[in-house]
N, C-alpha and C positions, 0 to 999 in steps of 0.2 A: 425626613419623606421618598420615597425611593424611584430617584433617577430614569429615569426615559429609558438610554441604555442602559442601566443594571436587567429592567424588566428586557428590554432584549436580550440582555447577554443569557438570564436564565433560562426564556424559553431556545435561548439556541442549545443548551448547554443540557435542561429535560429530555429538548427531541433528540441528542445527541443518543442519551439514557436509553429512549424509550429506540430507537431504530435500531438500535445494539440489541437493545432487547425481548422485540419483536420481529424486526425487518420492517423496510423505509414502506414498505409496499401498504403493509396491514394498520400502520400506523397516521391517521386521518391529523387535525389540527384537531378539529374540536380534541380527541384524544390528548393531544398533547396542554391544550387549556384544563381537561378535567383531572389530569397530574400534576394543573402547578394550583386550583380554586383558583380558575380565574376564569371570566365568560371567554365567548367565543370570539366575541365583538374588542373586544381588551386585544389578544391575540392577533387578531385582524392591524390592528392599528399600526402596528410593526411590520406583519405580513401579510401580503392576499395571498397568499397560498401555501403548499407545504414548498414546490419548487423554491417558493423565495426562501425556504428555510434551511432545504438541501447545498443554496449554492451560499449564504452564508456562513455556509462552517465549510463551504469548498479551500480556501485560505489556508483555516485550519493548515488539512492537511497537507496540501502546497507545500506549507510551510515548514511543518511536518517531515515530507518526504526529502526534501532542499536540505534540513537538520541530519537527518540520516544520511544520507550521502557525504557530506560536505567531513563530516564527524569521518568516517570511513575511509576519508581521503587526504586524511591528516595523518593514517598509520604507516609507518618507514615501511615494511613489509608487501608480498602482493599476499596470502594468506590471510592475513590481516586485514588489508582493506577488503577483502571478499568474504572475512567470515562477516567482522564489526557490518558489512555495506548488507551483507544479505538482515542478518540478524536484527539492524537495525530497520527496516525497509521493514520484513516480517512484522515487526513492532506496529511498525503504522498505518500493518495490514488488519493488524487483530484490533486494534483502537477504533479503528473505522469502517467494524467489520459489517457494517447495515449499506458501505457508501461500494466498496469492492462485490459486496453477495452479490449485490443490485443496477451493476453500472450502467452495462447496457441497457436495462427500463431509465435506470437516473437522468439519463446521458441522452434518451431520447425523448425524454419528458420536456428536457431542458434544453433548445438548442444552442443558448449563451454558456450555462454551462458547457457539454461538452468542445466549443472552440477553447476556450479555459482547459481544458485537459488535455485538449489536443499538444497544446505546447505544454502542459508538463509531462507528457512520455515525449513527445523529443526531448527533455530537456535530459530524461534519465536514461532513454537509447545512447546518448551521447556517453553520459557517465558510464552507461555500460560497457561503450566500445572505447571509449579509456581505458578502460580497468583492470581489462578483456589484452589488446596493445603492451600492456607494459605486462602482462603474462608469457606472452609472447615473444618480447623479446630478452626473458630470463631460461627460455628450453636448448634445449642442446638440437643440432639442429636436426637427428635422425629424426627429433618430435613431426608429429599433423605438421606444418606451418600454421602460423595464427599472422594471416596475411589484410589486411581493410576488407574484405571481399567477407574474409568468413569471421572475423570481428563482430561485423553489421548483421550476421546472418547468427549466431551464436548472441545477440544483445538483445535480438526480438527474442529466439524462444527464452532467451530469461525472463523478460516480461513476460509471456505469455505464461507462462508458466507460476508468475509469483503473482500475476494478479488471480488465475483463475484457479488457482492452489485452493480456495476457499470453497471458489464452486465447487472441487469434487469430493471439501469434505459434506455442504450441504449438500448432494446428495443422500450417505446413510443419517445424518442428523439435521433438529432444528435449530438454527441460530444459537439457542441458550445454552446447547447443550456440547456445541465448540471450545474446544479450550483451547488458551494461547500456546500450548506444549505444541496440539497440534502443527497451528499458525503456525506456528518457528520449524516443523519438521520439513515446509517445505522448503526450504535450505537444502534439503540430502538432493533433494529431489535433482533443482537448480547444479547442485554437485555433482551431480552427476551426467548434467549435462558437456557441464567443461573440463568432464576428470579424463578424458581422450586428452589434451590436448597438457596439461599440466605434469612435469617431472615424479617420480618416485618418491622423493625427497618430501617437496612444496604436500605433496595430496594425503604426506603419512605423518605429517604437519596437520593440515585443516582436515582431516577424519581425527584425529584427536580435541579439536573444538567446535566443533559442528555438532545436533542436534538429528544426532544419524540415530536410523530406527536401527 
């Protein structure tokens, strides 16, 4: 006999697949139930509405982001920290593209989820600032300085690009036509923001590793 937790997990997995394929705004609970071959009432036993399903997915997103940044922070050189961090983060965006592509509306529909996401944002910004300041400690004295204030601005700009790159792509394509490679090209946009603050040797090493167009 299938357990309740197993049924709940199947609903979450099906919801992620359908949300990524069609967009969260275009998938309701009835469509999820039909995809699984269960009655709407069976689904409502586990989740009252679509917002509860998305909120149940968010811990996965939060954990995936934490792991992506932690894996990058374990690298020895700044360029490896940057490259791994950007690529890992953009992979999370790809895996949960329904969430990032509809982020504003999703959060407005669920104030509790919004509170949780704001904590995630602050943790990510703190990591980015730390990484940027690490780079600043290796720059020649005549380069633009990377002080605390500059690092905060750059961290915010990186976050804005990473979270909105998918929306840029959505203007010209449907969600199902956006490729993982196109998502990862957002790393190039972020690199261009940081480029003026990096020394020539570091830039050369990064250019050879990022998915630049």
